[in-house]
TORKOL-4160 file (C-alpha; in steps of 0.2 Angstrom, whole numbers, padded with zeros to 4 digits, m for minus):
460
<pt num="1" X="0133" Y="m0175" Z="m0109"/>
<pt num="2" X="0133" Y="m0158" Z="m0100"/>
<pt num="3" X="0115" Y="m0162" Z="m0093"/>
<pt num="4" X="0120" Y="m0179" Z="m0088"/>
<pt num="5" X="0135" Y="m0173" Z="m0079"/>
<pt num="6" X="0126" Y="m0159" Z="m0070"/>
<pt num="7" X="0113" Y="m0171" Z="m0064"/>
<pt num="8" X="0126" Y="m0184" Z="m0059"/>
<pt num="9" X="0136" Y="m0171" Z="m0049"/>
<pt num="10" X="0122" Y="m0161" Z="m0043"/>
<pt num="11" X="0111" Y="m0174" Z="m0036"/>
<pt num="12" X="0124" Y="m0181" Z="m0023"/>
<pt num="13" X="0128" Y="m0163" Z="m0018"/>
<pt num="14" X="0110" Y="m0159" Z="m0015"/>
<pt num="15" X="0107" Y="m0175" Z="m0006"/>
<pt num="16" X="0122" Y="m0172" Z="0005"/>
<pt num="17" X="0116" Y="m0154" Z="0008"/>
<pt num="18" X="0099" Y="m0160" Z="0014"/>
<pt num="19" X="0107" Y="m0173" Z="0025"/>
<pt num="20" X="0118" Y="m0161" Z="0033"/>
<pt num="21" X="0103" Y="m0149" Z="0036"/>
<pt num="22" X="0094" Y="m0163" Z="0045"/>
<pt num="23" X="0109" Y="m0168" Z="0056"/>
<pt num="24" X="0110" Y="m0150" Z="0061"/>
<pt num="25" X="0092" Y="m0148" Z="0065"/>
<pt num="26" X="0092" Y="m0165" Z="0075"/>
<pt num="27" X="0107" Y="m0158" Z="0085"/>
<pt num="28" X="0097" Y="m0142" Z="0088"/>
<pt num="29" X="0082" Y="m0152" Z="0095"/>
<pt num="30" X="0093" Y="m0162" Z="0106"/>
<pt num="31" X="0102" Y="m0146" Z="0113"/>
<pt num="32" X="0085" Y="m0136" Z="0114"/>
<pt num="33" X="0084" Y="m0137" Z="0133"/>
<pt num="34" X="0100" Y="m0127" Z="0134"/>
<pt num="35" X="0095" Y="m0115" Z="0121"/>
<pt num="36" X="0078" Y="m0113" Z="0129"/>
<pt num="37" X="0085" Y="m0108" Z="0145"/>
<pt num="38" X="0096" Y="m0094" Z="0137"/>
<pt num="39" X="0082" Y="m0089" Z="0126"/>
<pt num="40" X="0069" Y="m0085" Z="0140"/>
<pt num="41" X="0058" Y="m0101" Z="0137"/>
<pt num="42" X="0064" Y="m0113" Z="0151"/>
<pt num="43" X="0056" Y="m0129" Z="0151"/>
<pt num="44" X="0050" Y="m0129" Z="0133"/>
<pt num="45" X="0053" Y="m0143" Z="0121"/>
<pt num="46" X="0056" Y="m0144" Z="0103"/>
<pt num="47" X="0045" Y="m0159" Z="0097"/>
<pt num="48" X="0049" Y="m0161" Z="0079"/>
<pt num="49" X="0056" Y="m0152" Z="0064"/>
<pt num="50" X="0054" Y="m0152" Z="0045"/>
<pt num="51" X="0068" Y="m0146" Z="0033"/>
<pt num="52" X="0064" Y="m0137" Z="0017"/>
<pt num="53" X="0074" Y="m0127" Z="0004"/>
<pt num="54" X="0072" Y="m0110" Z="0014"/>
<pt num="55" X="0076" Y="m0117" Z="0032"/>
<pt num="56" X="0067" Y="m0128" Z="0044"/>
<pt num="57" X="0051" Y="m0128" Z="0055"/>
<pt num="58" X="0048" Y="m0136" Z="0072"/>
<pt num="59" X="0033" Y="m0138" Z="0084"/>
<pt num="60" X="0037" Y="m0130" Z="0101"/>
<pt num="61" X="0029" Y="m0137" Z="0117"/>
<pt num="62" X="0028" Y="m0123" Z="0130"/>
<pt num="63" X="0030" Y="m0126" Z="0149"/>
<pt num="64" X="0014" Y="m0125" Z="0159"/>
<pt num="65" X="0009" Y="m0106" Z="0161"/>
<pt num="66" X="0020" Y="m0100" Z="0146"/>
<pt num="67" X="0010" Y="m0092" Z="0131"/>
<pt num="68" X="0013" Y="m0090" Z="0113"/>
<pt num="69" X="0014" Y="m0071" Z="0116"/>
<pt num="70" X="0030" Y="m0075" Z="0127"/>
<pt num="71" X="0037" Y="m0086" Z="0113"/>
<pt num="72" X="0034" Y="m0073" Z="0100"/>
<pt num="73" X="0042" Y="m0060" Z="0111"/>
<pt num="74" X="0057" Y="m0072" Z="0114"/>
<pt num="75" X="0061" Y="m0073" Z="0095"/>
<pt num="76" X="0076" Y="m0062" Z="0096"/>
<pt num="77" X="0083" Y="m0072" Z="0111"/>
<pt num="78" X="0080" Y="m0088" Z="0101"/>
<pt num="79" X="0090" Y="m0080" Z="0086"/>
<pt num="80" X="0104" Y="m0077" Z="0098"/>
<pt num="81" X="0104" Y="m0094" Z="0105"/>
<pt num="82" X="0104" Y="m0103" Z="0088"/>
<pt num="83" X="0117" Y="m0091" Z="0081"/>
<pt num="84" X="0106" Y="m0086" Z="0066"/>
<pt num="85" X="0104" Y="m0069" Z="0057"/>
<pt num="86" X="0093" Y="m0056" Z="0065"/>
<pt num="87" X="0075" Y="m0058" Z="0060"/>
<pt num="88" X="0077" Y="m0076" Z="0054"/>
<pt num="89" X="0065" Y="m0084" Z="0067"/>
<pt num="90" X="0047" Y="m0083" Z="0066"/>
<pt num="91" X="0035" Y="m0089" Z="0079"/>
<pt num="92" X="0016" Y="m0092" Z="0076"/>
<pt num="93" X="0003" Y="m0099" Z="0088"/>
<pt num="94" X="m0004" Y="m0116" Z="0086"/>
<pt num="95" X="m0023" Y="m0113" Z="0083"/>
<pt num="96" X="m0027" Y="m0130" Z="0091"/>
<pt num="97" X="m0018" Y="m0128" Z="0108"/>
<pt num="98" X="m0013" Y="m0113" Z="0118"/>
<pt num="99" X="0003" Y="m0122" Z="0125"/>
<pt num="100" X="0010" Y="m0126" Z="0107"/>
<pt num="101" X="0018" Y="m0114" Z="0095"/>
<pt num="102" X="0026" Y="m0116" Z="0077"/>
<pt num="103" X="0043" Y="m0110" Z="0076"/>
<pt num="104" X="0051" Y="m0107" Z="0059"/>
<pt num="105" X="0070" Y="m0103" Z="0055"/>
<pt num="106" X="0073" Y="m0094" Z="0038"/>
<pt num="107" X="0090" Y="m0098" Z="0033"/>
<pt num="108" X="0088" Y="m0092" Z="0015"/>
<pt num="109" X="0076" Y="m0078" Z="0012"/>
<pt num="110" X="0063" Y="m0083" Z="0000"/>
<pt num="111" X="0058" Y="m0065" Z="m0003"/>
<pt num="112" X="0075" Y="m0058" Z="m0007"/>
<pt num="113" X="0070" Y="m0057" Z="m0026"/>
<pt num="114" X="0055" Y="m0046" Z="m0030"/>
<pt num="115" X="0039" Y="m0054" Z="m0035"/>
<pt num="116" X="0033" Y="m0047" Z="m0052"/>
<pt num="117" X="0015" Y="m0042" Z="m0053"/>
<pt num="118" X="0006" Y="m0053" Z="m0066"/>
<pt num="119" X="m0010" Y="m0043" Z="m0067"/>
<pt num="120" X="m0028" Y="m0045" Z="m0060"/>
<pt num="121" X="m0033" Y="m0064" Z="m0060"/>
<pt num="122" X="m0047" Y="m0067" Z="m0073"/>
<pt num="123" X="m0064" Y="m0073" Z="m0065"/>
<pt num="124" X="m0074" Y="m0080" Z="m0079"/>
<pt num="125" X="m0075" Y="m0063" Z="m0088"/>
<pt num="126" X="m0082" Y="m0055" Z="m0072"/>
<pt num="127" X="m0075" Y="m0037" Z="m0068"/>
<pt num="128" X="m0068" Y="m0037" Z="m0051"/>
<pt num="129" X="m0078" Y="m0029" Z="m0037"/>
<pt num="130" X="m0073" Y="m0019" Z="m0022"/>
<pt num="131" X="m0080" Y="m0033" Z="m0011"/>
<pt num="132" X="m0067" Y="m0045" Z="m0018"/>
<pt num="133" X="m0051" Y="m0048" Z="m0009"/>
<pt num="134" X="m0036" Y="m0039" Z="m0017"/>
<pt num="135" X="m0020" Y="m0049" Z="m0020"/>
<pt num="136" X="m0006" Y="m0038" Z="m0013"/>
<pt num="137" X="0009" Y="m0050" Z="m0014"/>
<pt num="138" X="0015" Y="m0066" Z="m0006"/>
<pt num="139" X="0020" Y="m0071" Z="0012"/>
<pt num="140" X="0036" Y="m0081" Z="0015"/>
<pt num="141" X="0027" Y="m0098" Z="0013"/>
<pt num="142" X="0021" Y="m0093" Z="m0004"/>
<pt num="143" X="0003" Y="m0090" Z="0001"/>
<pt num="144" X="m0005" Y="m0074" Z="m0006"/>
<pt num="145" X="m0007" Y="m0058" Z="0004"/>
<pt num="146" X="m0026" Y="m0054" Z="0002"/>
<pt num="147" X="m0034" Y="m0039" Z="0010"/>
<pt num="148" X="m0052" Y="m0033" Z="0009"/>
<pt num="149" X="m0055" Y="m0015" Z="0008"/>
<pt num="150" X="m0074" Y="m0015" Z="0008"/>
<pt num="151" X="m0081" Y="m0006" Z="0023"/>
<pt num="152" X="m0063" Y="m0003" Z="0030"/>
<pt num="153" X="m0051" Y="0012" Z="0031"/>
<pt num="154" X="m0032" Y="0008" Z="0028"/>
<pt num="155" X="m0016" Y="0015" Z="0033"/>
<pt num="156" X="0001" Y="0012" Z="0024"/>
<pt num="157" X="0016" Y="0017" Z="0033"/>
<pt num="158" X="0035" Y="0016" Z="0031"/>
<pt num="159" X="0051" Y="0026" Z="0029"/>
<pt num="160" X="0057" Y="0034" Z="0012"/>
<pt num="161" X="0062" Y="0020" Z="0000"/>
<pt num="162" X="0052" Y="0006" Z="0009"/>
<pt num="163" X="0040" Y="0003" Z="m0005"/>
<pt num="164" X="0024" Y="0013" Z="m0001"/>
<pt num="165" X="0022" Y="0019" Z="m0019"/>
<pt num="166" X="0023" Y="0001" Z="m0025"/>
<pt num="167" X="0009" Y="m0005" Z="m0013"/>
<pt num="168" X="m0002" Y="0010" Z="m0018"/>
<pt num="169" X="0001" Y="0005" Z="m0037"/>
<pt num="170" X="m0004" Y="m0013" Z="m0034"/>
<pt num="171" X="m0020" Y="m0007" Z="m0024"/>
<pt num="172" X="m0024" Y="0005" Z="m0038"/>
<pt num="173" X="m0022" Y="m0007" Z="m0052"/>
<pt num="174" X="m0036" Y="m0017" Z="m0044"/>
<pt num="175" X="m0047" Y="m0002" Z="m0038"/>
<pt num="176" X="m0048" Y="0006" Z="m0055"/>
<pt num="177" X="m0054" Y="m0010" Z="m0063"/>
<pt num="178" X="m0069" Y="m0011" Z="m0051"/>
<pt num="179" X="m0085" Y="m0006" Z="m0059"/>
<pt num="180" X="m0092" Y="m0003" Z="m0042"/>
<pt num="181" X="m0079" Y="0008" Z="m0035"/>
<pt num="182" X="m0071" Y="0025" Z="m0039"/>
<pt num="183" X="m0055" Y="0033" Z="m0032"/>
<pt num="184" X="m0053" Y="0051" Z="m0028"/>
<pt num="185" X="m0034" Y="0054" Z="m0026"/>
<pt num="186" X="m0025" Y="0068" Z="m0016"/>
<pt num="187" X="m0006" Y="0070" Z="m0020"/>
<pt num="188" X="0001" Y="0086" Z="m0014"/>
<pt num="189" X="0018" Y="0082" Z="m0023"/>
<pt num="190" X="0011" Y="0089" Z="m0039"/>
<pt num="191" X="0004" Y="0073" Z="m0044"/>
<pt num="192" X="0021" Y="0064" Z="m0045"/>
<pt num="193" X="0014" Y="0048" Z="m0037"/>
<pt num="194" X="m0004" Y="0048" Z="m0043"/>
<pt num="195" X="m0002" Y="0057" Z="m0059"/>
<pt num="196" X="0001" Y="0042" Z="m0069"/>
<pt num="197" X="m0016" Y="0036" Z="m0064"/>
<pt num="198" X="m0025" Y="0052" Z="m0067"/>
<pt num="199" X="m0035" Y="0046" Z="m0082"/>
<pt num="200" X="m0043" Y="0031" Z="m0072"/>
<pt num="201" X="m0047" Y="0042" Z="m0056"/>
<pt num="202" X="m0063" Y="0050" Z="m0053"/>
<pt num="203" X="m0054" Y="0066" Z="m0047"/>
<pt num="204" X="m0036" Y="0070" Z="m0043"/>
<pt num="205" X="m0031" Y="0085" Z="m0031"/>
<pt num="206" X="m0013" Y="0091" Z="m0032"/>
<pt num="207" X="m0014" Y="0107" Z="m0022"/>
<pt num="208" X="m0020" Y="0111" Z="m0004"/>
<pt num="209" X="m0035" Y="0121" Z="m0011"/>
<pt num="210" X="m0040" Y="0106" Z="m0021"/>
<pt num="211" X="m0037" Y="0094" Z="m0007"/>
<pt num="212" X="m0049" Y="0104" Z="0004"/>
<pt num="213" X="m0062" Y="0105" Z="m0009"/>
<pt num="214" X="m0061" Y="0086" Z="m0013"/>
<pt num="215" X="m0062" Y="0081" Z="0006"/>
<pt num="216" X="m0078" Y="0093" Z="0008"/>
<pt num="217" X="m0086" Y="0084" Z="m0007"/>
<pt num="218" X="m0082" Y="0067" Z="m0001"/>
<pt num="219" X="m0090" Y="0072" Z="0016"/>
<pt num="220" X="m0106" Y="0079" Z="0006"/>
<pt num="221" X="m0107" Y="0062" Z="m0003"/>
<pt num="222" X="m0106" Y="0053" Z="0014"/>
<pt num="223" X="m0120" Y="0064" Z="0022"/>
<pt num="224" X="m0131" Y="0062" Z="0007"/>
<pt num="225" X="m0129" Y="0043" Z="0007"/>
<pt num="226" X="m0132" Y="0042" Z="0026"/>
<pt num="227" X="m0148" Y="0052" Z="0024"/>
<pt num="228" X="m0154" Y="0041" Z="0010"/>
<pt num="229" X="m0148" Y="0024" Z="0016"/>
<pt num="230" X="m0161" Y="0010" Z="0017"/>
<pt num="231" X="m0150" Y="m0003" Z="0025"/>
<pt num="232" X="m0136" Y="m0004" Z="0038"/>
<pt num="233" X="m0123" Y="m0007" Z="0025"/>
<pt num="234" X="m0122" Y="0002" Z="0008"/>
<pt num="235" X="m0122" Y="m0010" Z="m0007"/>
<pt num="236" X="m0110" Y="m0004" Z="m0019"/>
<pt num="237" X="m0114" Y="m0005" Z="m0038"/>
<pt num="238" X="m0112" Y="0005" Z="m0054"/>
<pt num="239" X="m0126" Y="0017" Z="m0049"/>
<pt num="240" X="m0119" Y="0019" Z="m0031"/>
<pt num="241" X="m0101" Y="0015" Z="m0031"/>
<pt num="242" X="m0089" Y="0014" Z="m0016"/>
<pt num="243" X="m0079" Y="0030" Z="m0014"/>
<pt num="244" X="m0061" Y="0027" Z="m0009"/>
<pt num="245" X="m0052" Y="0043" Z="m0004"/>
<pt num="246" X="m0033" Y="0039" Z="m0007"/>
<pt num="247" X="m0021" Y="0051" Z="0001"/>
<pt num="248" X="m0002" Y="0051" Z="m0003"/>
<pt num="249" X="0008" Y="0058" Z="0011"/>
<pt num="250" X="m0006" Y="0062" Z="0024"/>
<pt num="251" X="0006" Y="0073" Z="0034"/>
<pt num="252" X="0006" Y="0086" Z="0020"/>
<pt num="253" X="m0013" Y="0089" Z="0021"/>
<pt num="254" X="m0019" Y="0106" Z="0027"/>
<pt num="255" X="m0027" Y="0106" Z="0044"/>
<pt num="256" X="m0044" Y="0109" Z="0037"/>
<pt num="257" X="m0043" Y="0094" Z="0025"/>
<pt num="258" X="m0037" Y="0083" Z="0040"/>
<pt num="259" X="m0052" Y="0088" Z="0050"/>
<pt num="260" X="m0064" Y="0083" Z="0036"/>
<pt num="261" X="m0054" Y="0066" Z="0033"/>
<pt num="262" X="m0055" Y="0062" Z="0051"/>
<pt num="263" X="m0074" Y="0064" Z="0050"/>
<pt num="264" X="m0074" Y="0053" Z="0035"/>
<pt num="265" X="m0064" Y="0039" Z="0044"/>
<pt num="266" X="m0076" Y="0039" Z="0059"/>
<pt num="267" X="m0092" Y="0039" Z="0050"/>
<pt num="268" X="m0091" Y="0033" Z="0032"/>
<pt num="269" X="m0086" Y="0015" Z="0032"/>
<pt num="270" X="m0104" Y="0008" Z="0032"/>
<pt num="271" X="m0110" Y="0018" Z="0017"/>
<pt num="272" X="m0094" Y="0014" Z="0008"/>
<pt num="273" X="m0085" Y="0031" Z="0009"/>
<pt num="274" X="m0068" Y="0025" Z="0015"/>
<pt num="275" X="m0050" Y="0032" Z="0017"/>
<pt num="276" X="m0034" Y="0025" Z="0011"/>
<pt num="277" X="m0019" Y="0035" Z="0018"/>
<pt num="278" X="m0001" Y="0033" Z="0016"/>
<pt num="279" X="0012" Y="0042" Z="0026"/>
<pt num="280" X="0030" Y="0040" Z="0032"/>
<pt num="281" X="0027" Y="0042" Z="0051"/>
<pt num="282" X="0009" Y="0043" Z="0057"/>
<pt num="283" X="0012" Y="0052" Z="0073"/>
<pt num="284" X="m0002" Y="0059" Z="0083"/>
<pt num="285" X="0001" Y="0077" Z="0077"/>
<pt num="286" X="0001" Y="0070" Z="0059"/>
<pt num="287" X="m0015" Y="0060" Z="0060"/>
<pt num="288" X="m0025" Y="0073" Z="0069"/>
<pt num="289" X="m0022" Y="0068" Z="0087"/>
<pt num="290" X="m0023" Y="0049" Z="0083"/>
<pt num="291" X="m0042" Y="0049" Z="0080"/>
<pt num="292" X="m0040" Y="0045" Z="0061"/>
<pt num="293" X="m0027" Y="0032" Z="0064"/>
<pt num="294" X="m0038" Y="0023" Z="0077"/>
<pt num="295" X="m0051" Y="0021" Z="0063"/>
<pt num="296" X="m0039" Y="0011" Z="0052"/>
<pt num="297" X="m0044" Y="m0007" Z="0052"/>
<pt num="298" X="m0030" Y="m0012" Z="0040"/>
<pt num="299" X="m0012" Y="m0007" Z="0044"/>
<pt num="300" X="0001" Y="m0011" Z="0031"/>
<pt num="301" X="0018" Y="m0008" Z="0039"/>
<pt num="302" X="0034" Y="m0007" Z="0028"/>
<pt num="303" X="0052" Y="m0005" Z="0034"/>
<pt num="304" X="0055" Y="0008" Z="0048"/>
<pt num="305" X="0070" Y="0014" Z="0057"/>
<pt num="306" X="0064" Y="0013" Z="0075"/>
<pt num="307" X="0054" Y="0002" Z="0087"/>
<pt num="308" X="0042" Y="0016" Z="0091"/>
<pt num="309" X="0038" Y="0018" Z="0072"/>
<pt num="310" X="0032" Y="0000" Z="0072"/>
<pt num="311" X="0020" Y="0004" Z="0086"/>
<pt num="312" X="0014" Y="0020" Z="0078"/>
<pt num="313" X="0009" Y="0012" Z="0062"/>
<pt num="314" X="0002" Y="m0005" Z="0069"/>
<pt num="315" X="m0003" Y="m0001" Z="0087"/>
<pt num="316" X="0005" Y="0002" Z="0104"/>
<pt num="317" X="0015" Y="m0013" Z="0110"/>
<pt num="318" X="0016" Y="m0022" Z="0093"/>
<pt num="319" X="0035" Y="m0022" Z="0092"/>
<pt num="320" X="0036" Y="m0031" Z="0109"/>
<pt num="321" X="0025" Y="m0046" Z="0103"/>
<pt num="322" X="0034" Y="m0049" Z="0087"/>
<pt num="323" X="0029" Y="m0036" Z="0074"/>
<pt num="324" X="0048" Y="m0032" Z="0070"/>
<pt num="325" X="0046" Y="m0020" Z="0055"/>
<pt num="326" X="0063" Y="m0013" Z="0059"/>
<pt num="327" X="0070" Y="m0029" Z="0052"/>
<pt num="328" X="0062" Y="m0028" Z="0035"/>
<pt num="329" X="0077" Y="m0026" Z="0023"/>
<pt num="330" X="0070" Y="m0023" Z="0006"/>
<pt num="331" X="0057" Y="m0012" Z="m0003"/>
<pt num="332" X="0040" Y="m0019" Z="m0003"/>
<pt num="333" X="0043" Y="m0031" Z="0012"/>
<pt num="334" X="0029" Y="m0028" Z="0024"/>
<pt num="335" X="0019" Y="m0033" Z="0039"/>
<pt num="336" X="0000" Y="m0034" Z="0038"/>
<pt num="337" X="m0012" Y="m0032" Z="0052"/>
<pt num="338" X="m0031" Y="m0033" Z="0049"/>
<pt num="339" X="m0045" Y="m0043" Z="0055"/>
<pt num="340" X="m0039" Y="m0058" Z="0045"/>
<pt num="341" X="m0021" Y="m0056" Z="0049"/>
<pt num="342" X="m0017" Y="m0055" Z="0068"/>
<pt num="343" X="m0001" Y="m0065" Z="0068"/>
<pt num="344" X="0016" Y="m0056" Z="0062"/>
<pt num="345" X="0020" Y="m0064" Z="0046"/>
<pt num="346" X="0032" Y="m0056" Z="0034"/>
<pt num="347" X="0027" Y="m0054" Z="0016"/>
<pt num="348" X="0032" Y="m0044" Z="0000"/>
<pt num="349" X="0021" Y="m0034" Z="m0011"/>
<pt num="350" X="0021" Y="m0037" Z="m0030"/>
<pt num="351" X="0033" Y="m0026" Z="m0040"/>
<pt num="352" X="0023" Y="m0017" Z="m0053"/>
<pt num="353" X="0033" Y="m0007" Z="m0066"/>
<pt num="354" X="0030" Y="0010" Z="m0074"/>
<pt num="355" X="0024" Y="0002" Z="m0090"/>
<pt num="356" X="0011" Y="m0009" Z="m0081"/>
<pt num="357" X="0005" Y="0006" Z="m0072"/>
<pt num="358" X="0003" Y="0015" Z="m0089"/>
<pt num="359" X="m0006" Y="0001" Z="m0097"/>
<pt num="360" X="m0018" Y="m0001" Z="m0082"/>
<pt num="361" X="m0022" Y="0017" Z="m0082"/>
<pt num="362" X="m0025" Y="0018" Z="m0100"/>
<pt num="363" X="m0036" Y="0002" Z="m0100"/>
<pt num="364" X="m0048" Y="0010" Z="m0088"/>
<pt num="365" X="m0046" Y="0028" Z="m0093"/>
<pt num="366" X="m0063" Y="0037" Z="m0091"/>
<pt num="367" X="m0072" Y="0022" Z="m0084"/>
<pt num="368" X="m0074" Y="0027" Z="m0066"/>
<pt num="369" X="m0092" Y="0027" Z="m0061"/>
<pt num="370" X="m0099" Y="0045" Z="m0058"/>
<pt num="371" X="m0102" Y="0050" Z="m0040"/>
<pt num="372" X="m0114" Y="0065" Z="m0040"/>
<pt num="373" X="m0112" Y="0078" Z="m0027"/>
<pt num="374" X="m0128" Y="0087" Z="m0022"/>
<pt num="375" X="m0132" Y="0103" Z="m0032"/>
<pt num="376" X="m0127" Y="0119" Z="m0022"/>
<pt num="377" X="m0115" Y="0110" Z="m0012"/>
<pt num="378" X="m0102" Y="0105" Z="m0024"/>
<pt num="379" X="m0087" Y="0116" Z="m0029"/>
<pt num="380" X="m0088" Y="0123" Z="m0046"/>
<pt num="381" X="m0074" Y="0115" Z="m0057"/>
<pt num="382" X="m0066" Y="0119" Z="m0073"/>
<pt num="383" X="m0059" Y="0104" Z="m0083"/>
<pt num="384" X="m0040" Y="0105" Z="m0086"/>
<pt num="385" X="m0033" Y="0092" Z="m0098"/>
<pt num="386" X="m0043" Y="0079" Z="m0108"/>
<pt num="387" X="m0060" Y="0077" Z="m0100"/>
<pt num="388" X="m0059" Y="0059" Z="m0094"/>
<pt num="389" X="m0062" Y="0063" Z="m0076"/>
<pt num="390" X="m0044" Y="0068" Z="m0073"/>
<pt num="391" X="m0037" Y="0085" Z="m0067"/>
<pt num="392" X="m0051" Y="0098" Z="m0061"/>
<pt num="393" X="m0048" Y="0114" Z="m0053"/>
<pt num="394" X="m0060" Y="0125" Z="m0043"/>
<pt num="395" X="m0063" Y="0141" Z="m0053"/>
<pt num="396" X="m0062" Y="0152" Z="m0038"/>
<pt num="397" X="m0045" Y="0144" Z="m0033"/>
<pt num="398" X="m0034" Y="0147" Z="m0048"/>
<pt num="399" X="m0022" Y="0160" Z="m0043"/>
<pt num="400" X="m0008" Y="0163" Z="m0055"/>
<pt num="401" X="0004" Y="0168" Z="m0041"/>
<pt num="402" X="0002" Y="0152" Z="m0031"/>
<pt num="403" X="m0005" Y="0139" Z="m0043"/>
<pt num="404" X="0007" Y="0141" Z="m0058"/>
<pt num="405" X="0007" Y="0123" Z="m0063"/>
<pt num="406" X="m0012" Y="0123" Z="m0064"/>
<pt num="407" X="m0012" Y="0139" Z="m0074"/>
<pt num="408" X="0001" Y="0130" Z="m0086"/>
<pt num="409" X="m0012" Y="0117" Z="m0090"/>
<pt num="410" X="m0026" Y="0129" Z="m0093"/>
<pt num="411" X="m0015" Y="0139" Z="m0105"/>
<pt num="412" X="m0011" Y="0123" Z="m0114"/>
<pt num="413" X="m0029" Y="0119" Z="m0116"/>
<pt num="414" X="m0033" Y="0136" Z="m0122"/>
<pt num="415" X="m0019" Y="0136" Z="m0134"/>
<pt num="416" X="m0023" Y="0137" Z="m0153"/>
<pt num="417" X="m0022" Y="0122" Z="m0165"/>
<pt num="418" X="m0003" Y="0126" Z="m0168"/>
<pt num="419" X="0000" Y="0126" Z="m0150"/>
<pt num="420" X="0010" Y="0138" Z="m0139"/>
<pt num="421" X="0029" Y="0141" Z="m0136"/>
<pt num="422" X="0039" Y="0138" Z="m0121"/>
<pt num="423" X="0044" Y="0156" Z="m0120"/>
<pt num="424" X="0025" Y="0161" Z="m0119"/>
<pt num="425" X="0022" Y="0148" Z="m0106"/>
<pt num="426" X="0037" Y="0155" Z="m0095"/>
<pt num="427" X="0030" Y="0173" Z="m0097"/>
<pt num="428" X="0012" Y="0168" Z="m0092"/>
<pt num="429" X="0015" Y="0156" Z="m0078"/>
<pt num="430" X="0031" Y="0165" Z="m0071"/>
<pt num="431" X="0040" Y="0148" Z="m0069"/>
<pt num="432" X="0058" Y="0146" Z="m0075"/>
<pt num="433" X="0061" Y="0138" Z="m0092"/>
<pt num="434" X="0069" Y="0123" Z="m0083"/>
<pt num="435" X="0053" Y="0121" Z="m0072"/>
<pt num="436" X="0042" Y="0123" Z="m0087"/>
<pt num="437" X="0051" Y="0110" Z="m0097"/>
<pt num="438" X="0051" Y="0098" Z="m0082"/>
<pt num="439" X="0032" Y="0100" Z="m0079"/>
<pt num="440" X="0028" Y="0098" Z="m0098"/>
<pt num="441" X="0037" Y="0082" Z="m0098"/>
<pt num="442" X="0027" Y="0076" Z="m0083"/>
<pt num="443" X="0011" Y="0081" Z="m0091"/>
<pt num="444" X="0016" Y="0073" Z="m0107"/>
<pt num="445" X="0019" Y="0057" Z="m0098"/>
<pt num="446" X="0002" Y="0058" Z="m0090"/>
<pt num="447" X="m0007" Y="0062" Z="m0107"/>
<pt num="448" X="m0011" Y="0080" Z="m0103"/>
<pt num="449" X="0001" Y="0088" Z="m0115"/>
<pt num="450" X="0008" Y="0084" Z="m0132"/>
<pt num="451" X="0023" Y="0092" Z="m0141"/>
<pt num="452" X="0019" Y="0099" Z="m0159"/>
<pt num="453" X="0032" Y="0104" Z="m0172"/>
<pt num="454" X="0044" Y="0119" Z="m0169"/>
<pt num="455" X="0044" Y="0117" Z="m0150"/>
<pt num="456" X="0025" Y="0121" Z="m0147"/>
<pt num="457" X="0014" Y="0113" Z="m0135"/>
<pt num="458" X="m0004" Y="0111" Z="m0131"/>
<pt num="459" X="m0017" Y="0099" Z="m0123"/>
<pt num="460" X="m0021" Y="0083" Z="m0134"/>
């Protein structure tokens, strides 16, 4: 009875609601000449409209001499003329005619609720390849956001809380599963962002010295491949995997590492040594005079505060032609600019939770293909933690006064079977007891430390 009552009462309401929407849109079409004048598109005509659950779409005929670029730039004026919320109007060019555009009015945001990541789609048992497109999320119309990282550098930008970590996690979930790619990570926040992925990474640098060494070794790999390349493009495979250098918070890199990364970004794409950088605000000073940023073929722009930040991440003049990243209003909402996506379309990256990150990192732990660095040019490393290609520290760069956290891991790995006490760790590392406990919990979560009985700790 309840079901029948719901259907009987809801169907007329839904039908009436759709009818009212159609009437409203019909009136908008009739009044469009007046709206067009005030919106800055005089002489344009709204030809037709289709109503859906999120709003409505219409085909816009432009006056002779008007372009879709002008229509896109006029989106804020159209919003004002129609009396809708800021950011509700989307304008896209018609691929068939230069004097036509498709205008969409989003009355109810389809991306208001996060879209949960459901894992990597299975492909007949075949492992994913770096040559495959990566499903990053969905656009407002429900189509998938797919990007291709092969032979390209990428930049991820957005203010604090905009969802950069979520985007990085979705990309990493795909990359660590590839049998023809390996990721070297740089996270100068002590591994807070990339630490959970450490077991599935080829290398992870968490100090400035490690970052410099990692960047130098990546440059060595690039030079070695360039000298031995037999074709214009490097063919990635298990014996010669693509190398992705992932940098979280590029601005924190020491200048020496930035110079090396700039060289990688300029000459490295063809032989599959690529850079994936994330930063809050890629200014010219941050990105080494803008040379590194100029080499980023893929730009992922999340929410920013100011118009100029949109232009910094995407390109100069982007905001004026419709790339309104300042109107993105939720973590994970983004604008994607790459060779396949040249029109401003709002999307949202998948939401991947901590448990899914842990599962993915565990599933592919120790599986990254090896990338040899020529003898005599690689830095000498000491394994710290379980030997699964995770934390490695240059022997000549371990300084107890400046690298206490790395020293903490070394002490844990040298501890006897019964482990070592927190008091001993405090005395050796020079860190406070609270800091030692905090770092121990982090390393335990990453699988680099275990707690034994009586408050003793050691490496697994």
